[in-house]
PALUM-254160 format. One record per residue (C-alpha): residue number from 0; residue in three letters; x, y, z. Coordinates in Angstrom, 1 decimal, decimal comma. Example, Ala and Ser with C-alpha at 12.3 -4.5 7.8 and 13.67 -1.06 7.14 Angstrom:
REM residues 2
PT   nr  rest       x       y       z
PT    0   ALA    12,3    -4,5     7,8
PT    1   SER    13,7    -1,1     7,1
END
This chain:
REM residues 189
PT   nr  rest       x       y       z
PT    0   MET   -14,4   -19,4     8,6
PT    1   ASP   -15,7   -18,0     5,3
PT    2   LYS   -13,6   -15,3     3,7
PT    3   GLY   -16,5   -13,3     2,4
PT    4   ARG   -16,8   -11,0     5,4
PT    5   LEU   -13,1   -10,3     5,4
PT    6   GLU   -13,2    -9,3     1,8
PT    7   ALA   -16,3    -7,0     2,3
PT    8   PHE   -14,8    -5,4     5,4
PT    9   THR   -11,5    -4,8     3,7
PT   10   ASP   -13,2    -3,3     0,6
PT   11   GLY   -15,2    -0,9     2,8
PT   12   VAL   -12,1     0,2     4,8
PT   13   ILE   -10,1     0,8     1,6
PT   14   ALA   -12,9     2,8     0,1
PT   15   ILE   -13,0     5,0     3,2
PT   16   ILE    -9,2     5,4     3,1
PT   17   ILE    -9,3     6,6    -0,5
PT   18   THR   -12,2     9,0     0,3
PT   19   ILE   -10,2    10,5     3,2
PT   20   MET    -7,2    10,9     1,0
PT   21   VAL    -9,0    12,9    -1,6
PT   22   LEU   -10,8    15,0     1,0
PT   23   GLU    -7,3    16,1     2,3
PT   24   ILE    -6,4    17,7    -1,0
PT   25   LYS    -6,8    21,5    -0,5
PT   26   LEU    -8,7    23,5    -3,1
PT   27   PRO    -6,6    26,0    -5,1
PT   28   GLN    -6,4    29,5    -3,6
PT   29   GLY    -7,9    31,3    -6,6
PT   30   GLY    -9,4    30,7   -10,0
PT   31   THR    -6,2    30,8   -12,1
PT   32   LEU    -4,1    28,2   -13,7
PT   33   ALA    -1,2    29,3   -11,5
PT   34   ALA    -3,3    28,6    -8,4
PT   35   LEU    -4,1    25,1    -9,7
PT   36   THR    -0,5    24,3   -10,6
PT   37   SER     0,7    25,3    -7,2
PT   38   GLY    -1,1    22,3    -5,8
PT   39   LEU     0,4    19,8    -8,2
PT   40   PRO     3,0    18,4    -5,7
PT   41   VAL     0,3    17,4    -3,3
PT   42   PHE    -1,8    16,0    -6,2
PT   43   PHE     1,2    13,9    -7,2
PT   44   ALA     1,5    12,6    -3,6
PT   45   TYR    -2,2    11,8    -3,6
PT   46   ALA    -1,9    10,0    -6,9
PT   47   LEU     1,1     8,0    -5,7
PT   48   SER    -0,8     7,1    -2,5
PT   49   TYR    -3,9     6,2    -4,4
PT   50   VAL    -1,9     3,9    -6,6
PT   51   ASN    -0,2     2,3    -3,6
PT   52   VAL    -3,5     1,7    -1,8
PT   53   GLY    -4,9     0,3    -5,1
PT   54   ILE    -1,9    -2,0    -5,4
PT   55   PHE    -2,4    -3,4    -1,9
PT   56   TRP    -6,2    -3,8    -2,5
PT   57   ASN    -5,6    -5,4    -5,9
PT   58   ASN    -3,1    -7,9    -4,6
PT   59   HIS    -5,2    -8,5    -1,5
PT   60   HIS    -8,1    -9,3    -3,8
PT   61   HIS    -6,0   -11,8    -5,8
PT   62   MET    -4,6   -13,3    -2,6
PT   63   LEU    -8,1   -14,0    -1,3
PT   64   GLN    -9,1   -15,5    -4,6
PT   65   ALA    -6,5   -18,2    -3,9
PT   66   THR    -7,7   -18,6    -0,3
PT   67   GLU   -10,3   -21,2     0,8
PT   68   GLN   -10,8   -20,2     4,4
PT   69   VAL    -9,6   -17,8     7,1
PT   70   ASP    -9,1   -18,0    10,9
PT   71   GLY    -8,6   -15,6    13,7
PT   72   LYS    -4,9   -15,1    12,9
PT   73   VAL    -5,8   -14,1     9,4
PT   74   LEU    -8,4   -11,6    10,6
PT   75   TRP    -5,8   -10,0    12,9
PT   76   ALA    -3,1    -9,9    10,2
PT   77   ASN    -5,7    -8,3     7,9
PT   78   LEU    -6,5    -5,6    10,5
PT   79   LEU    -2,8    -4,9    10,9
PT   80   LEU    -2,5    -4,4     7,2
PT   81   LEU    -5,5    -2,1     7,2
PT   82   PHE    -4,0    -0,1    10,1
PT   83   TRP    -0,8     0,7     8,2
PT   84   ILE    -2,7     1,5     4,9
PT   85   SER    -5,0     3,8     6,9
PT   86   LEU    -2,1     6,0     7,8
PT   87   MET    -1,4     7,0     4,2
PT   88   PRO    -3,8    10,0     4,3
PT   89   PHE    -1,9    11,2     7,4
PT   90   THR     1,6    10,8     5,9
PT   91   ILE     0,6    12,5     2,5
PT   92   ARG    -1,0    15,4     4,4
PT   93   TRP     2,2    15,7     6,5
PT   94   MET     4,3    15,7     3,4
PT   95   ASP     2,1    18,4     1,9
PT   96   GLU     2,0    20,6     5,0
PT   97   THR     5,8    20,5     5,2
PT   98   HIS     6,5    20,8     1,5
PT   99   PHE     8,0    17,3     1,3
PT  100   ALA    10,4    17,7     4,2
PT  101   ALA    12,7    14,8     5,0
PT  102   THR    11,0    13,3     8,0
PT  103   PRO     7,5    13,3     6,6
PT  104   THR     8,8    11,8     3,3
PT  105   ALA    10,7     9,2     5,3
PT  106   SER     7,6     8,5     7,3
PT  107   TYR     5,7     7,8     4,1
PT  108   GLY     8,4     5,1     3,4
PT  109   VAL     8,0     3,7     6,9
PT  110   ASP     4,3     3,4     6,3
PT  111   LEU     4,9     1,6     3,0
PT  112   VAL     7,4    -0,7     4,7
PT  113   MET     5,0    -1,6     7,5
PT  114   SER     2,1    -2,0     5,0
PT  115   ALA     4,3    -4,4     2,9
PT  116   LEU     5,5    -6,3     6,0
PT  117   SER     1,9    -6,6     7,2
PT  118   TYR     0,8    -7,9     3,7
PT  119   LEU     3,5   -10,6     3,9
PT  120   LEU     2,4   -11,5     7,4
PT  121   LEU    -1,2   -11,8     6,2
PT  122   GLU     0,1   -13,9     3,3
PT  123   LYS     1,9   -16,2     5,8
PT  124   ALA    -1,2   -16,4     8,0
PT  125   ILE    -3,4   -17,4     5,1
PT  126   MET    -0,9   -20,1     4,1
PT  127   ALA    -0,7   -21,4     7,6
PT  128   CYS    -4,5   -21,5     7,7
PT  129   ASN    -4,9   -23,2     4,3
PT  130   GLY    -1,8   -25,3     4,3
PT  131   TYR     1,6   -24,8     2,8
PT  132   ASP     0,4   -26,8    -0,3
PT  133   SER    -2,5   -24,5    -0,9
PT  134   LYS    -3,1   -22,5    -4,1
PT  135   LEU    -1,6   -19,4    -2,5
PT  136   ALA     1,5   -21,1    -1,2
PT  137   ARG     2,1   -22,7    -4,6
PT  138   ALA     1,6   -19,4    -6,4
PT  139   VAL     3,8   -17,1    -4,3
PT  140   GLY     6,6   -19,4    -3,3
PT  141   ASN     9,3   -17,4    -1,4
PT  142   ASP     7,9   -14,0    -2,7
PT  143   ARG    11,2   -12,6    -3,9
PT  144   LYS     9,4    -9,6    -5,5
PT  145   ALA     8,0    -8,5    -2,2
PT  146   THR    11,4    -8,9    -0,5
PT  147   ILE    13,0    -6,7    -3,2
PT  148   SER    10,3    -4,1    -2,7
PT  149   LEU    10,9    -4,0     1,0
PT  150   VAL    14,6    -3,4     0,4
PT  151   VAL    13,8    -0,6    -2,0
PT  152   TYR    11,5     1,0     0,6
PT  153   ALA    14,1     0,6     3,3
PT  154   VAL    16,8     2,2     1,2
PT  155   ALA    14,4     5,1     0,4
PT  156   ILE    13,8     6,0     4,0
PT  157   PRO    17,3     7,2     4,9
PT  158   LEU    17,7     8,7     1,4
PT  159   ALA    14,7    11,0     2,3
PT  160   TYR    17,1    12,8     4,7
PT  161   TYR    19,6    13,3     1,9
PT  162   ARG    17,2    14,2    -0,9
PT  163   PRO    13,5    13,7    -0,4
PT  164   TRP    12,9    13,6    -4,1
PT  165   ILE    15,1    10,5    -4,4
PT  166   ALA    13,0     8,7    -1,9
PT  167   ILE     9,8     9,7    -3,7
PT  168   ALA    11,3     8,4    -7,0
PT  169   LEU    12,0     5,1    -5,3
PT  170   TYR     8,5     4,9    -3,9
PT  171   LEU     7,2     5,6    -7,5
PT  172   LEU     9,5     3,0    -8,9
PT  173   ASN     8,2     0,4    -6,5
PT  174   ALA     4,6     1,3    -7,4
PT  175   MET     5,4     0,9   -11,1
PT  176   VAL     6,8    -2,6   -10,4
PT  177   TRP     3,6    -3,7    -8,6
PT  178   PHE     1,1    -1,9   -10,9
PT  179   VAL     0,4    -5,0   -12,9
PT  180   PRO    -1,5    -7,5   -10,7
PT  181   ASP     0,3   -10,5    -9,5
PT  182   GLN     0,3   -12,9   -12,4
PT  183   ARG     1,5   -15,8   -10,2
PT  184   ILE    -1,8   -15,9    -8,4
PT  185   GLU    -3,9   -15,4   -11,6
PT  186   LYS    -2,2   -18,4   -13,2
PT  187   ILE    -3,1   -20,7   -10,4
PT  188   ILE    -6,7   -19,6   -10,0
END
């Protein structure tokens, strides 16, 4: 199958997810600078989620540039990835409503872990469809960077119960590591 519809569908869903996230940000309760600054924590959570969604979208785009064709398994793996990414507006709203309590902050980490695992599953499905000697397979290899990210997310989840801000710092650190698009794929295409 041609990959064009998969790309277009994913782009549309990601656009909707980002729109929902921004609509969840509450307006300040008043017209003062103090009212505006009281909303900074949720704005930070939104910005972190926006960057995370953008990272998944950016890497998804690069991955599909190294993809020749897709099949049914790839379509389902892509839907699984979109499912987990689509939960980000829920988890950031929950963190906001509870003032970054432990369980909502940990749930954000679970969402990131499941999104990352789904991304890796999609990557494997694409390689199975296109061959293990395909451009993508040659570019990513064993994907050590993704494995390290999963470990960081997994460590952050229980740390959210100790100090939620430590978990958030680890989520931010992971985002910073992935902020630059995957050069391995850019080199091969």
